Backbone as CSV, one residue per row, in Angstrom:
resi,resn,N_x,N_y,N_z,CA_x,CA_y,CA_z,C_x,C_y,C_z
1,LYS,-3.267,-1.999,-12.620,-3.576,-2.535,-13.930,-2.880,-3.882,-14.132
2,VAL,-1.614,-3.953,-13.768,-0.856,-5.193,-13.940,-1.473,-6.314,-13.104
3,ALA,-1.895,-5.990,-11.876,-2.497,-7.005,-11.004,-3.762,-7.580,-11.628
4,ILE,-4.557,-6.738,-12.245,-5.795,-7.195,-12.885,-5.471,-8.025,-14.123
5,GLU,-4.589,-7.513,-14.962,-4.248,-8.209,-16.209,-3.588,-9.561,-15.971
6,SER,-2.871,-9.686,-14.860,-2.193,-10.954,-14.578,-2.984,-11.842,-13.620
7,SER,-4.218,-11.441,-13.340,-5.109,-12.208,-12.453,-4.476,-12.468,-11.086
8,SER,-3.835,-11.453,-10.546,-3.202,-11.584,-9.231,-4.255,-11.777,-8.148
9,ALA,-3.923,-12.590,-7.171,-4.806,-12.792,-6.023,-4.425,-11.860,-4.877
10,ASN,-3.157,-11.434,-4.851,-2.632,-10.610,-3.766,-1.629,-9.611,-4.324
11,ILE,-1.526,-8.461,-3.647,-0.515,-7.474,-4.025,0.076,-6.834,-2.771
12,ILE,1.265,-6.299,-2.922,1.886,-5.450,-1.911,2.166,-4.120,-2.597
13,LEU,1.665,-3.054,-2.014,1.893,-1.715,-2.549,3.193,-1.184,-1.968
14,LEU,3.893,-0.382,-2.744,5.186,0.141,-2.315,5.422,1.479,-2.989
15,HIS,5.861,2.447,-2.213,6.318,3.701,-2.808,7.339,4.349,-1.888
16,ASN,8.023,5.355,-2.409,9.066,5.998,-1.614,8.672,7.417,-1.234
17,HIS,9.280,7.882,-0.167,9.180,9.274,0.259,10.592,9.853,0.180
18,PRO,10.884,10.620,-0.851,12.228,11.193,-0.995,12.620,12.118,0.157
19,SER,11.640,12.561,0.928,11.916,13.465,2.050,12.752,12.803,3.139
20,GLY,12.767,11.459,3.151,13.481,10.744,4.200,12.597,10.362,5.372
21,ASN,11.338,10.800,5.366,10.387,10.482,6.432,9.438,9.403,5.917
22,SER,9.486,8.223,6.525,8.677,7.106,6.033,7.268,7.064,6.621
23,GLU,6.927,8.013,7.471,5.577,8.023,8.048,4.543,8.324,6.960
24,PRO,3.410,7.609,6.978,2.397,7.825,5.946,1.696,9.173,6.112
25,SER,1.458,9.815,4.984,0.685,11.055,5.000,-0.801,10.705,5.054
26,ASN,-1.626,11.697,5.300,-3.077,11.474,5.266,-3.510,10.964,3.898
27,GLU,-2.865,11.474,2.849,-3.177,11.034,1.489,-2.782,9.574,1.282
28,ASP,-1.635,9.171,1.832,-1.206,7.766,1.746,-2.246,6.854,2.394
29,ILE,-2.702,7.237,3.562,-3.677,6.426,4.300,-4.998,6.360,3.552
30,SER,-5.454,7.494,3.056,-6.716,7.537,2.321,-6.651,6.681,1.060
31,LEU,-5.580,6.828,0.291,-5.434,6.050,-0.934,-5.329,4.561,-0.630
32,THR,-4.601,4.217,0.408,-4.464,2.809,0.783,-5.822,2.204,1.099
33,ARG,-6.612,2.897,1.875,-7.940,2.385,2.228,-8.821,2.223,0.992
34,LYS,-8.731,3.161,0.066,-9.504,3.059,-1.183,-9.039,1.867,-2.014
35,LEU,-7.727,1.654,-2.077,-7.198,0.529,-2.848,-7.560,-0.809,-2.210
36,VAL,-7.594,-0.864,-0.889,-8.018,-2.088,-0.200,-9.476,-2.391,-0.547
37,GLU,-10.326,-1.374,-0.532,-11.742,-1.571,-0.874,-11.907,-1.978,-2.336
38,ALA,-11.159,-1.339,-3.223,-11.209,-1.715,-4.642,-10.728,-3.149,-4.823
39,GLY,-9.689,-3.510,-4.090,-9.174,-4.876,-4.151,-10.214,-5.900,-3.735
40,LYS,-11.001,-5.569,-2.735,-12.062,-6.486,-2.301,-13.058,-6.726,-3.429
41,LEU,-13.418,-5.665,-4.138,-14.354,-5.804,-5.260,-13.775,-6.665,-6.377
42,LEU,-12.461,-6.565,-6.562,-11.780,-7.305,-7.630,-11.221,-8.643,-7.157
43,GLU,-11.440,-8.953,-5.886,-10.907,-10.169,-5.265,-9.384,-10.224,-5.339
44,ILE,-8.773,-9.069,-5.076,-7.315,-8.952,-4.987,-6.999,-8.405,-3.600
45,GLN,-6.393,-9.234,-2.770,-6.087,-8.816,-1.407,-4.821,-7.967,-1.372
46,VAL,-4.900,-6.841,-0.681,-3.721,-6.004,-0.453,-3.067,-6.502,0.833
47,PHE,-1.900,-7.138,0.699,-1.192,-7.678,1.860,-0.578,-6.575,2.715
48,ASP,-0.050,-5.541,2.068,0.603,-4.466,2.808,0.837,-3.295,1.870
49,HIS,1.138,-2.168,2.445,1.584,-0.982,1.715,2.809,-0.492,2.461
50,LEU,3.942,-0.538,1.794,5.208,-0.137,2.401,5.634,1.220,1.869
51,ILE,6.110,2.053,2.771,6.659,3.352,2.394,8.143,3.323,2.744
52,ILE,8.968,3.522,1.732,10.418,3.485,1.891,10.943,4.912,1.935
53,ALA,11.851,5.168,2.872,12.484,6.489,2.960,13.896,6.301,3.499
54,GLY,14.867,6.547,2.651,16.253,6.351,3.078,16.487,4.913,3.495
55,ASN,16.961,4.708,4.716,17.226,3.366,5.231,16.093,2.829,6.097
56,SER,14.941,3.477,6.064,13.829,3.032,6.899,12.589,2.778,6.045
57,TYR,11.631,2.128,6.653,10.361,1.890,5.977,9.247,1.880,7.013
58,THR,8.034,2.068,6.540,6.851,1.950,7.379,5.880,1.013,6.689
59,SER,5.346,0.077,7.451,4.338,-0.866,6.975,2.979,-0.379,7.445
60,LEU,2.048,-0.219,6.521,0.717,0.213,6.918,-0.067,-0.911,7.590
61,VAL,0.363,-2.154,7.420,-0.219,-3.251,8.203,0.209,-3.096,9.660
62,GLU,1.499,-2.838,9.873,1.989,-2.663,11.241,1.360,-1.447,11.914
63,LYS,1.023,-0.429,11.123,0.354,0.767,11.652,-1.151,0.542,11.822
64,ARG,-1.606,-0.642,11.428,-3.025,-1.035,11.520,-3.942,-0.176,10.651
65,VAL,-3.396,0.297,9.526,-4.208,1.014,8.546,-4.961,0.006,7.687
66,ILE,-4.300,-1.129,7.422,-4.917,-2.196,6.623,-5.400,-3.267,7.582
């Protein structure tokens, strides 16, 4: 909502996994792909989706999900 209201051209998604495992779940991957497609319709590019867990993170760009 904020990205649309502020006319953002690009966004980076970020969320945490309190479990300590930064690997994306199937739900994370599915939602990311849906948000990338929605972003295309709105002309908002999703640069990355980062999952933070403890002292580690996973980039869905590096995992080639995006």
